[in-house]
C-alpha positions as CSV (number, residue, x, y, z in Angstrom):
1,X,2.4,35.2,-4.7
2,X,0.6,33.5,-1.7
3,X,-2.6,31.6,-1.9
4,X,-5.3,31.8,0.7
5,X,-4.3,31.4,4.4
6,X,-1.0,32.5,3.3
7,X,-0.8,29.3,1.8
8,X,1.5,27.7,-1.0
9,X,3.4,29.7,-3.6
10,X,2.1,29.6,-7.1
11,X,3.8,30.5,-10.2
12,X,2.7,32.7,-13.2
13,X,0.8,29.9,-14.8
14,X,-1.1,29.3,-11.6
15,X,0.5,25.9,-10.7
16,X,1.8,25.0,-7.2
17,X,5.3,25.9,-6.9
18,X,7.5,22.9,-6.6
19,X,9.4,24.0,-3.6
20,X,6.1,24.6,-1.7
21,X,4.8,21.2,-2.6
22,X,7.9,19.5,-1.0
23,X,7.7,22.0,2.1
24,X,4.1,20.9,2.4
25,X,4.9,17.2,2.2
26,X,7.5,17.8,4.9
27,X,4.9,19.4,7.1
28,X,2.6,16.4,6.5
29,X,5.3,13.8,7.3
30,X,6.5,15.8,10.3
31,X,2.9,15.5,11.7
32,X,2.7,11.8,11.1
33,X,6.2,11.2,12.5
34,X,5.4,12.8,15.7
35,X,2.0,10.8,16.0
36,X,3.6,7.3,15.2
37,X,6.7,7.9,17.4
38,X,4.5,8.9,20.2
39,X,3.1,5.3,20.3
40,X,6.4,3.5,20.6
41,X,7.8,6.1,22.9
42,X,4.8,5.5,25.3
43,X,5.4,1.7,25.1
44,X,8.9,2.1,26.4
45,X,7.9,4.4,29.2
46,X,5.1,2.1,30.5
47,X,6.9,0.6,33.4
48,X,7.9,4.0,34.7
49,X,4.5,5.4,34.3
50,X,3.0,2.5,36.2
51,X,5.3,2.9,39.0
52,X,4.8,6.8,39.3
53,X,1.1,6.9,38.8
54,X,0.5,3.6,40.7
55,X,-1.3,1.8,37.8
56,X,-2.6,-1.7,38.3
57,X,-1.3,-4.1,35.7
58,X,-4.8,-4.5,34.2
59,X,-5.4,-0.8,33.8
60,X,-1.9,0.0,32.4
61,X,-2.9,-1.2,29.0
62,X,-5.3,1.8,28.7
63,X,-2.4,4.2,28.5
64,X,-2.0,2.7,25.0
65,X,-5.7,1.6,24.2
66,X,-7.1,5.0,25.1
67,X,-5.3,6.3,22.0
68,X,-5.6,3.2,19.7
69,X,-9.4,3.0,19.9
70,X,-10.5,6.4,18.9
71,X,-7.6,6.6,16.5
72,X,-8.5,3.5,14.7
73,X,-12.2,4.2,14.7
74,X,-12.2,7.6,13.3
75,X,-9.7,7.5,10.4
76,X,-12.4,6.7,7.8
77,X,-14.8,9.5,9.1
78,X,-11.7,11.9,9.1
79,X,-10.8,11.2,5.5
80,X,-14.3,11.9,4.4
81,X,-14.5,15.1,6.5
82,X,-11.5,16.2,4.7
83,X,-13.1,15.7,1.4
84,X,-16.1,17.7,2.6
85,X,-14.7,20.6,4.6
86,X,-11.0,20.7,3.3
87,X,-8.1,18.6,4.2
88,X,-6.0,21.5,5.4
89,X,-8.4,22.6,7.9
90,X,-9.0,18.9,9.3
91,X,-5.2,18.4,9.4
92,X,-4.7,21.7,11.3
93,X,-7.4,20.9,13.8
94,X,-5.9,17.6,14.5
95,X,-2.3,18.8,14.8
96,X,-3.2,21.6,17.3
97,X,-5.4,19.3,19.2
98,X,-2.7,16.6,19.4
99,X,0.0,19.2,20.6
100,X,-2.2,20.4,23.3
101,X,-3.3,16.9,24.4
102,X,0.5,16.1,24.5
103,X,0.9,19.0,27.0
104,X,-2.0,17.6,29.2
105,X,-0.3,14.0,29.1
106,X,3.0,15.6,30.3
107,X,1.3,17.3,33.0
108,X,-0.8,14.4,34.1
109,X,-0.7,13.7,37.9
110,X,-3.3,11.0,37.9
111,X,-4.4,7.9,36.0
112,X,-7.7,9.4,34.9
113,X,-6.1,12.6,33.4
114,X,-3.4,10.7,31.6
115,X,-6.0,8.2,30.0
116,X,-8.4,11.1,29.2
117,X,-5.6,13.1,27.5
118,X,-4.4,10.0,25.6
119,X,-8.0,9.6,24.4
120,X,-7.9,13.3,22.9
121,X,-4.6,12.5,21.3
122,X,-6.2,9.4,19.6
123,X,-9.1,11.6,18.2
124,X,-6.7,14.3,17.1
125,X,-4.2,11.9,15.6
126,X,-7.0,10.4,13.5
127,X,-7.8,13.9,12.1
128,X,-4.2,14.2,11.0
129,X,-3.7,10.7,9.8
130,X,-6.9,10.4,8.1
131,X,-6.3,13.2,5.5
132,X,-2.6,13.0,4.9
133,X,-2.7,10.5,2.0
134,X,-5.4,12.4,0.3
135,X,-3.5,15.7,0.7
136,X,-0.3,14.1,-0.8
137,X,-2.3,13.0,-3.9
138,X,-3.6,16.5,-4.5
139,X,-0.2,18.0,-3.9
140,X,1.5,15.9,-6.5
141,X,-0.2,15.0,-9.7
142,X,2.8,13.9,-11.7
143,X,3.4,10.0,-11.4
144,X,7.1,10.4,-10.8
145,X,6.8,13.1,-8.2
146,X,3.9,11.3,-6.4
147,X,6.0,8.1,-6.4
148,X,8.9,10.0,-4.6
149,X,6.3,11.6,-2.1
150,X,4.9,8.2,-1.3
151,X,8.4,6.9,-0.9
152,X,9.2,9.7,1.7
153,X,6.0,9.0,3.7
154,X,6.7,5.4,3.6
155,X,10.1,6.0,5.2
156,X,8.6,8.2,7.9
157,X,6.1,5.4,8.7
158,X,8.8,2.6,8.8
159,X,11.4,4.6,10.7
160,X,9.2,6.2,13.4
161,X,8.8,3.1,15.5
162,X,12.5,2.6,15.8
163,X,13.3,6.2,16.5
164,X,10.6,6.0,19.2
165,X,12.1,3.1,21.0
166,X,15.4,5.0,21.2
167,X,14.1,8.3,22.2
168,X,11.7,6.8,24.6
169,X,14.5,5.0,26.4
170,X,16.8,8.0,26.3
171,X,14.2,10.6,27.6
172,X,12.6,8.2,30.3
173,X,16.0,7.3,31.7
174,X,17.6,11.0,31.5
175,X,14.6,13.4,32.3
176,X,11.5,11.4,33.2
177,X,8.5,9.9,31.4
178,X,6.7,13.3,31.1
179,X,9.1,14.4,28.6
180,X,8.0,11.8,26.0
181,X,5.0,14.0,25.7
182,X,6.6,17.4,26.1
183,X,9.0,16.7,23.1
184,X,5.8,17.0,20.9
185,X,5.2,20.6,21.9
186,X,8.0,22.2,19.6
187,X,7.3,19.8,16.8
188,X,3.6,20.3,16.9
189,X,4.0,24.1,17.1
190,X,6.4,24.3,14.1
191,X,4.4,21.9,12.0
192,X,1.3,24.0,12.6
193,X,2.9,27.2,11.7
194,X,4.5,25.7,8.5
195,X,1.2,24.0,7.6
196,X,-0.7,27.3,7.7
197,X,1.8,28.7,5.3
198,X,2.7,25.9,2.8
199,X,-0.5,23.8,2.6
200,X,-3.0,25.0,0.2
201,X,-6.5,25.8,1.3
202,X,-8.5,22.9,-0.3
203,X,-12.0,23.9,0.5
204,X,-14.5,21.0,-0.1
205,X,-18.3,21.3,-0.9
206,X,-19.1,21.5,2.7
207,X,-21.6,19.7,4.9
208,X,-25.3,19.6,3.8
209,X,-28.6,18.0,4.5
210,X,-27.7,15.2,2.0
211,X,-24.4,14.3,4.0
212,X,-24.6,10.8,5.0
213,X,-24.7,11.4,8.8
214,X,-26.3,7.9,9.5
215,X,-23.5,6.1,7.6
216,X,-20.8,8.1,9.4
217,X,-22.4,7.1,12.7
218,X,-22.6,3.5,11.8
219,X,-19.1,3.1,10.4
220,X,-17.6,5.1,13.3
221,X,-19.3,3.1,16.1
222,X,-18.7,-0.2,14.2
223,X,-14.9,0.6,13.9
224,X,-14.4,1.9,17.4
225,X,-16.1,-1.1,18.8
226,X,-14.3,-3.4,16.5
227,X,-10.9,-1.9,17.6
228,X,-11.9,-2.1,21.2
229,X,-12.8,-5.7,21.0
230,X,-9.4,-6.4,19.4
231,X,-7.4,-4.5,21.9
232,X,-9.2,-6.4,24.8
233,X,-8.7,-9.9,23.3
234,X,-5.4,-10.5,25.3
235,X,-7.4,-9.9,28.5
236,X,-10.8,-11.5,27.6
237,X,-9.5,-14.3,25.3
238,X,-10.8,-15.1,21.7
239,X,-13.6,-17.5,22.8
240,X,-15.0,-15.3,25.6
241,X,-18.6,-14.2,25.6
242,X,-17.4,-10.5,25.7
243,X,-15.2,-10.9,22.6
244,X,-17.8,-12.9,20.6
245,X,-20.7,-10.5,21.6
246,X,-18.8,-7.2,21.0
247,X,-17.4,-8.7,17.8
248,X,-20.9,-9.5,16.7
249,X,-22.2,-6.1,17.4
250,X,-19.3,-4.4,15.5
251,X,-19.8,-6.6,12.5
252,X,-23.6,-5.9,12.5
253,X,-22.8,-2.2,12.6
254,X,-20.4,-2.5,9.8
255,X,-22.8,-4.7,7.8
256,X,-25.5,-2.0,8.3
257,X,-23.1,0.7,7.1
258,X,-22.5,-1.4,3.9
259,X,-26.4,-1.5,3.3
260,X,-26.7,2.1,4.0
261,X,-24.1,3.0,1.4
262,X,-26.1,1.3,-1.3
263,X,-29.3,3.2,-0.3
264,X,-28.0,6.7,0.5
265,X,-28.3,9.4,-2.0
266,X,-24.9,11.0,-1.1
267,X,-23.0,7.9,0.6
268,X,-20.0,8.7,2.8
269,X,-18.1,5.7,1.1
270,X,-19.5,5.5,-2.6
271,X,-19.6,1.7,-3.6
272,X,-18.0,2.7,-7.0
273,X,-14.8,3.2,-5.3
274,X,-14.5,-0.4,-4.5
275,X,-15.0,-1.7,-8.2
276,X,-11.3,-0.9,-8.6
277,X,-9.2,-4.2,-8.1
278,X,-6.2,-2.0,-7.2
279,X,-8.0,-0.1,-4.5
280,X,-9.7,-3.0,-2.9
281,X,-6.6,-5.4,-3.3
282,X,-4.3,-2.7,-2.1
283,X,-6.5,-2.2,1.0
284,X,-6.6,-5.9,1.8
285,X,-2.8,-6.0,1.3
286,X,-2.3,-3.1,3.7
287,X,-4.3,-5.0,6.4
288,X,-2.1,-8.2,6.2
289,X,1.1,-6.4,5.7
290,X,0.6,-4.2,8.6
291,X,-0.6,-7.1,10.7
292,X,2.9,-8.6,9.9
293,X,5.0,-5.4,10.3
294,X,3.5,-4.5,13.7
295,X,3.2,-8.1,14.8
296,X,6.9,-8.7,14.2
297,X,7.8,-5.4,15.9
298,X,5.8,-6.3,18.8
299,X,7.1,-10.0,18.9
300,X,10.8,-9.1,18.2
301,X,10.8,-6.4,20.9
302,X,9.5,-8.8,23.5
303,X,12.0,-11.5,22.4
304,X,14.9,-9.1,22.6
305,X,13.8,-7.8,25.9
306,X,12.6,-10.9,27.7
307,X,14.9,-13.5,26.2
308,X,18.0,-11.7,25.2
309,X,17.7,-9.1,28.0
310,X,18.3,-6.1,25.8
311,X,17.8,-2.4,27.0
312,X,15.5,-0.1,25.2
313,X,18.4,1.6,23.5
314,X,19.9,-1.8,22.4
315,X,16.6,-2.8,21.0
316,X,16.4,0.4,18.9
317,X,19.8,-0.1,17.6
318,X,19.0,-3.7,16.7
319,X,16.4,-2.3,14.3
320,X,18.8,0.4,12.9
321,X,20.1,-1.6,9.9
322,X,16.5,-2.4,8.8
323,X,15.8,1.3,9.1
324,X,18.9,2.3,7.1
325,X,18.1,-0.1,4.1
326,X,14.5,1.0,4.3
327,X,15.6,4.8,4.0
328,X,17.7,4.0,1.0
329,X,15.0,2.0,-0.8
330,X,12.0,4.3,0.0
331,X,13.7,7.6,-0.6
332,X,15.9,6.7,-3.6
333,X,15.2,3.5,-5.4
334,X,11.6,2.5,-5.0
335,X,10.1,5.4,-6.7
336,X,12.1,4.8,-9.8
337,X,11.4,1.2,-9.8
338,X,7.7,1.5,-9.5
339,X,7.7,4.2,-12.3
340,X,9.6,1.7,-14.6
341,X,8.1,-1.7,-13.6
342,X,4.7,-0.9,-11.9
343,X,3.7,-1.4,-8.4
344,X,2.5,-5.0,-8.8
345,X,6.0,-6.3,-9.8
346,X,7.6,-4.3,-7.0
347,X,5.4,-5.7,-4.5
348,X,6.0,-9.3,-5.5
349,X,9.7,-8.8,-5.6
350,X,9.8,-7.0,-2.1
351,X,7.7,-9.5,-0.3
352,X,9.8,-12.4,-0.8
353,X,12.9,-11.2,1.2
354,X,10.5,-9.9,4.0
355,X,9.0,-13.4,4.4
356,X,12.5,-14.9,4.4
357,X,13.6,-12.5,7.0
358,X,10.7,-13.3,9.2
359,X,11.2,-17.1,8.7
360,X,14.9,-16.7,9.7
361,X,13.7,-15.1,13.0
362,X,11.6,-18.1,13.7
363,X,14.8,-20.2,14.5
364,X,16.6,-17.6,16.6
365,X,18.0,-19.3,19.5
366,X,17.7,-18.4,23.2
367,X,21.5,-17.2,23.0
368,X,21.1,-15.5,19.8
369,X,23.9,-13.3,18.6
370,X,23.3,-10.1,16.8
371,X,25.7,-10.7,13.9
372,X,24.7,-14.2,12.9
373,X,21.1,-14.5,14.2
374,X,19.5,-11.2,14.0
375,X,21.4,-9.1,11.5
376,X,20.5,-11.3,8.5
377,X,16.9,-10.8,9.3
378,X,17.1,-7.1,9.9
379,X,18.8,-6.7,6.4
380,X,16.2,-8.9,4.6
381,X,13.3,-6.9,6.4
382,X,14.7,-3.8,5.1
383,X,12.9,-4.9,1.8
384,X,10.0,-3.4,3.4
385,X,11.2,-0.2,1.7
386,X,10.1,-1.6,-1.5
387,X,6.8,-2.9,-0.3
388,X,5.2,0.2,1.6
389,X,5.5,2.7,-1.1
390,X,4.0,0.2,-3.7
391,X,1.2,-0.7,-1.4
392,X,0.3,3.0,-0.9
393,X,0.6,3.7,-4.6
394,X,-1.6,0.7,-5.4
395,X,-4.4,1.6,-2.9
396,X,-4.4,5.3,-3.9
397,X,-4.0,4.9,-7.8
398,X,-7.7,4.9,-8.8
399,X,-9.1,7.3,-6.3
400,X,-10.7,10.3,-7.8
401,X,-9.5,13.7,-6.5
402,X,-13.0,14.3,-4.7
403,X,-12.7,11.1,-2.9
404,X,-8.8,11.1,-2.2
405,X,-9.4,11.8,1.4
406,X,-11.8,9.0,1.9
407,X,-9.5,6.6,-0.1
408,X,-6.5,7.8,2.2
409,X,-8.6,7.4,5.4
410,X,-9.7,3.8,4.3
411,X,-5.9,2.9,3.7
412,X,-5.0,4.0,7.2
413,X,-8.0,2.4,8.7
414,X,-7.0,-0.8,7.2
415,X,-3.5,-0.3,8.5
416,X,-4.7,0.3,12.0
417,X,-7.3,-2.5,11.9
418,X,-4.8,-5.0,10.6
419,X,-2.3,-4.0,13.1
420,X,-4.8,-4.4,16.0
421,X,-5.9,-7.8,14.6
422,X,-2.4,-8.9,14.1
423,X,-1.1,-8.0,17.5
424,X,-4.1,-9.5,19.3
425,X,-3.7,-12.8,17.3
426,X,0.1,-12.9,18.1
427,X,-0.5,-12.0,21.8
428,X,-2.9,-14.8,22.2
429,X,-0.9,-17.6,20.3
430,X,2.4,-16.6,21.7
431,X,1.1,-16.6,25.3
432,X,-0.6,-19.9,24.8
433,X,2.4,-21.5,23.2
434,X,4.7,-20.3,26.0
435,X,2.3,-21.7,28.6
436,X,2.1,-25.1,26.8
437,X,5.9,-25.3,26.8
438,X,6.4,-24.3,30.4
439,X,3.8,-27.0,31.4
440,X,6.1,-29.5,29.4
441,X,9.0,-28.6,31.8
442,X,10.9,-26.2,29.5
443,X,12.9,-23.5,31.1
444,X,11.5,-20.0,31.2
445,X,13.8,-18.9,28.5
446,X,13.1,-21.7,26.3
447,X,9.2,-21.4,26.8
448,X,9.4,-17.7,26.0
449,X,11.5,-18.2,22.8
450,X,9.2,-21.0,21.8
451,X,6.1,-18.7,21.9
452,X,7.9,-15.8,20.2
453,X,9.1,-18.4,17.4
454,X,5.5,-19.3,16.8
455,X,4.8,-15.4,16.4
456,X,7.4,-15.1,13.8
457,X,6.0,-18.0,12.0
458,X,2.6,-16.4,12.0
459,X,3.8,-13.2,10.8
460,X,5.5,-15.0,7.9
461,X,2.1,-16.6,7.1
462,X,0.6,-12.9,6.9
463,X,3.4,-11.9,4.5
464,X,2.8,-15.1,2.3
465,X,-0.9,-14.2,2.2
466,X,0.2,-10.8,0.9
467,X,2.1,-12.4,-1.8
468,X,-1.0,-14.5,-2.9
469,X,-3.2,-11.4,-2.8
470,X,-0.7,-9.5,-4.9
471,X,-0.3,-12.2,-7.5
472,X,-4.1,-13.1,-7.7
473,X,-6.2,-9.9,-7.0
474,X,-4.1,-7.1,-8.4
475,X,-4.5,-6.4,-12.1
476,X,-1.6,-7.2,-14.3
477,X,-0.2,-4.1,-16.2
478,X,-2.0,-3.6,-19.4
479,X,-0.4,-4.7,-22.7
480,X,0.9,-2.2,-25.2
481,X,1.6,-2.4,-28.8
482,X,4.6,-4.7,-29.5
483,X,3.7,-7.2,-26.7
484,X,5.3,-5.4,-23.7
485,X,3.5,-4.2,-20.6
486,X,2.8,-0.7,-19.6
487,X,3.6,-0.4,-15.9
488,X,1.3,2.7,-15.3
489,X,-1.9,2.0,-16.9
490,X,-3.6,-1.2,-15.7
491,X,-7.1,-2.8,-16.2
492,X,-9.5,-2.2,-13.4
């Protein structure tokens, strides 16, 4: 029979039907795929948008930043709202709003309308993304099924960027930049209808006078200001008064939030959550790893475009081997390996080839050939298919059901914050290195390549930091009788 809202199917014992669970997961993944792909699709279309809407170069960044700032700042609040008022409701509101905002983006005939619609997309995207992980953990309670679900989700996250590059290039060249947004309409409409049917109606306790509204205001304003500061670093510089001043205010707001959580009767982020080494360590790992992942995507795309003169379609195809290996690992092998050996071991194993792949890119010459200079790195980077599901499982493992939305929002917040900081760091250092090499008399291609080589070296450092955190912070599997280790149960 059908649950509330025409929701998921249940069998005679009252448990959620397996088919409905996987359909529900597909809906969640479809929503996230649309949101993530939208980001890279927009990046490819920026030159065309600049020309047709007459954007100044300094203002063009806000086509991206108008989405990034609210998206990164509202994720934690969205996760908590899901815990309080129901994750399905929050996801549906976000999905509908994102779809309608995409329509407005495609219809935009002015700079102001496009930027405003992108801001709405960012808010809506945060509502969807902030509750997805929490919803997955309530859909799947068996460890093996949960591992498979995290594997599929990880594949969506890692493949969407490459798909967006190819799709953005094709749509922009063939039918116009507006269609990079119009393509979201059928996907969003179908996902909304399926979400109404196949996602269970998980009503939370609701908002009350005890709800920590002050904490919500502090953390949201602190995160939004922090993300804004990061995305403006390439323009303002790290040492500017604007960057230092806004960064200090953002840190002060977040510090006040931490103090508030220790005092509030019903805190938005209960301090007890962070006593888990897996949750705290997993979130730190997410920040560093996504800084590396988005950073190398950013740097490698520029290297391929500016140094090797690749087209958007060629760039997307370059990432295809990595995407294919990631798909095999995340969808088929990684869940089984995690169930057998535990998240920590798989993390340590997967991070090594990723670091090697990045280090190999750091020596790619200005006349790099795909087969000898790029393909080996793309194959090694495919080991990220081991890393991302293990990271997600680690960070969500100790979250109680009533806080799973908050935990999921925290994971996604750390991903976005890490990504924003990583890209800002890389933009600053690669630009500075390129300028130094050009001043030394190097050719334009050599100077650009030298800057990007430094970027690849920095991302390698991010991954090595992940290795250190995973080895030192994450708890070892708890020993069982006979001296072996139990991969599932771990000390807190």
